C-alpha positions in Angstrom: 55.1 12.5 8.3 56.7 15.7 6.6 54.1 17.4 4.4 55.8 17.7 1.1 56.1 14.2 0.6 53.0 11.8 -0.5 52.4 8.5 2.1 53.4 6.0 -0.9 56.3 8.1 -0.8 57.1 7.6 2.7 56.5 4.1 2.9 59.1 3.6 0.0 61.5 5.5 1.6 60.9 3.8 4.8 61.0 0.3 3.2 64.8 1.2 1.9 68.0 0.0 3.6 71.3 1.5 3.4 73.9 -0.6 2.4 77.9 -0.1 2.0 79.0 -0.9 -0.9 82.8 -0.4 -1.3 83.7 -1.7 -4.3 81.4 0.9 -6.4 83.5 3.7 -4.8 80.0 5.4 -3.4 79.7 5.4 0.3 76.3 4.3 0.3 73.5 3.2 -2.3 70.0 3.0 -1.1 68.8 -0.4 -2.1 65.3 -2.0 -1.3 66.8 -5.2 0.3 63.3 -6.1 1.5 62.0 -6.3 -2.1 62.2 -10.1 -2.9 62.0 -9.1 -6.6 64.7 -7.0 -6.4 66.8 -9.5 -4.6 66.3 -12.3 -7.1 66.9 -9.2 -10.1 70.2 -9.0 -8.4 70.8 -12.7 -7.8 70.3 -13.1 -11.8 72.5 -10.2 -12.6 75.4 -11.8 -10.9 74.7 -15.3 -12.5 74.4 -13.6 -16.0 78.0 -12.5 -15.3 79.5 -15.6 -14.2 78.3 -17.6 -17.2 79.1 -15.2 -19.7 82.7 -15.1 -18.1 82.7 -19.1 -18.5 82.8 -20.2 -22.1 82.6 -23.9 -22.8 85.2 -24.9 -25.6 84.1 -28.3 -27.5 86.4 -28.0 -30.5 89.5 -30.1 -29.7 91.3 -28.0 -32.1 90.6 -25.5 -29.5 91.7 -27.5 -26.5 94.6 -28.5 -27.9 95.8 -27.0 -31.0 98.6 -29.0 -32.0 96.4 -32.5 -31.5 96.2 -33.2 -35.5 100.2 -33.2 -35.8 100.0 -35.4 -32.7 97.6 -37.9 -33.9 99.7 -37.6 -37.5 102.9 -38.3 -36.3 101.5 -41.4 -34.4 100.0 -42.8 -37.2 103.2 -42.4 -39.9 104.8 -43.6 -37.2 102.9 -46.7 -36.3 102.3 -47.7 -40.3 106.0 -47.3 -41.0 107.0 -49.7 -38.0 104.2 -52.3 -39.5 104.8 -51.5 -42.6 101.3 -50.8 -43.9 100.2 -49.2 -47.0 97.1 -46.9 -46.4 94.9 -44.9 -48.4 94.4 -41.5 -46.5 91.1 -40.0 -47.0 91.1 -36.4 -48.0 91.8 -33.7 -45.3 90.5 -36.2 -42.8 93.5 -37.6 -42.0 91.8 -41.3 -41.6 93.8 -44.1 -43.1 91.9 -46.6 -45.0 93.4 -50.4 -45.4 90.8 -52.6 -47.6 91.7 -56.2 -46.3 88.9 -57.8 -48.4 86.9 -56.0 -51.2 83.7 -57.5 -51.0 81.8 -58.9 -54.2 78.7 -57.1 -54.3 79.1 -53.4 -55.4 77.5 -51.1 -52.6 76.5 -47.6 -52.2 76.3 -45.9 -49.2 74.7 -43.0 -47.8 74.2 -41.2 -44.3 70.6 -42.8 -43.9 72.1 -46.4 -44.9 71.6 -49.2 -42.4 75.0 -51.4 -42.0 75.1 -54.9 -40.4 78.5 -55.2 -39.4 81.1 -56.8 -37.2 84.0 -55.0 -35.8 87.2 -55.3 -33.7 88.3 -51.4 -32.4 91.9 -51.3 -30.5 93.8 -48.4 -29.3 96.7 -47.7 -32.1 99.5 -46.7 -29.4 98.5 -49.5 -27.1 97.1 -52.4 -29.2 94.6 -53.2 -26.6 91.1 -53.9 -27.8 88.4 -52.0 -26.1 85.5 -53.2 -28.2 84.6 -56.5 -30.3 81.3 -57.9 -31.5 82.4 -61.7 -31.8 79.2 -63.4 -33.0 77.2 -60.3 -32.9 76.2 -58.2 -36.1 74.9 -55.1 -34.9 73.2 -52.8 -37.1 73.8 -48.7 -37.4 72.4 -46.1 -39.1 75.7 -44.7 -41.0 74.7 -41.1 -39.9 74.7 -41.6 -36.0 77.8 -43.3 -35.8 81.2 -41.9 -34.9 82.5 -39.6 -37.6 85.7 -41.7 -38.5 83.3 -44.6 -39.2 80.9 -42.5 -41.1 83.8 -40.7 -43.4 85.6 -44.3 -43.8 82.8 -46.1 -44.6 81.4 -43.7 -47.1 84.4 -43.0 -48.9 86.6 -46.2 -48.4 85.1 -47.7 -50.9 84.3 -51.1 -49.2 81.7 -53.5 -50.4 79.1 -55.4 -48.9 80.8 -58.8 -47.8 84.3 -56.5 -47.3 86.5 -56.2 -44.8 88.0 -52.2 -44.1 90.4 -51.2 -41.3 90.2 -47.6 -40.4 93.0 -45.7 -38.5 91.0 -43.0 -37.1 92.6 -39.8 -35.7 91.3 -38.6 -32.2 89.4 -35.7 -33.5 87.3 -38.2 -35.7 86.7 -40.7 -32.7 86.4 -39.3 -29.2 88.4 -36.1 -29.2 89.8 -34.7 -26.1 87.1 -36.6 -24.1 88.3 -39.6 -21.7 85.7 -42.5 -22.3 86.2 -44.6 -19.0 83.8 -47.0 -19.7 86.0 -48.3 -22.9 89.2 -47.9 -21.0 90.3 -45.1 -23.4 92.3 -42.1 -22.4 91.5 -38.4 -24.0 92.8 -38.2 -27.5 93.1 -41.8 -28.8 93.8 -42.6 -31.8 91.6 -45.5 -32.7 92.0 -48.8 -35.0 89.0 -50.6 -35.8 88.6 -53.5 -38.3 85.0 -53.2 -39.5 83.5 -56.6 -41.7 80.1 -55.5 -43.6 77.8 -58.0 -43.7 75.0 -56.2 -45.0 73.8 -52.7 -46.4 70.2 -51.6 -46.2 69.5 -48.2 -48.2 
């Protein structure tokens, strides 16, 4: 052992291995390969670089920037072809048709529990993908699809009434396929909903 170097420094130097890393433009880099902590640190840094390069995009408008226009065109054509008159709710693009205005004036909030029956269709094919039949489930309005939430809150249908909601994909299931329901990505939805009860 050289006299100018301490025993601990000598052992540390002995522990280092010489590694060639041509990517870094250096001929040799000394790394303590035997040190498990250093190996884990390097692995962690590589993972951080990998995951920061991959950004998940949840916004349907980012995934398909012109989906709003596509949905609008589908809905407008459907209404014209079927000679239906519908009210458009604000900027949401949701169309509302009151098929029967209920007899009991009703106020809704996001915490309202609504008991209802419904039939859900894919607008372009007319295929029924969900139906309650004689079952009347209850839902808290704040927990349902945004298309239902907006449509029922602003659609002004009373208890005992029937409302039809034509919902653009961004307020339905967005760009995500629903295999259990048999719905492709970006499906425009058509729901007929009967309101049996509302509890605030």
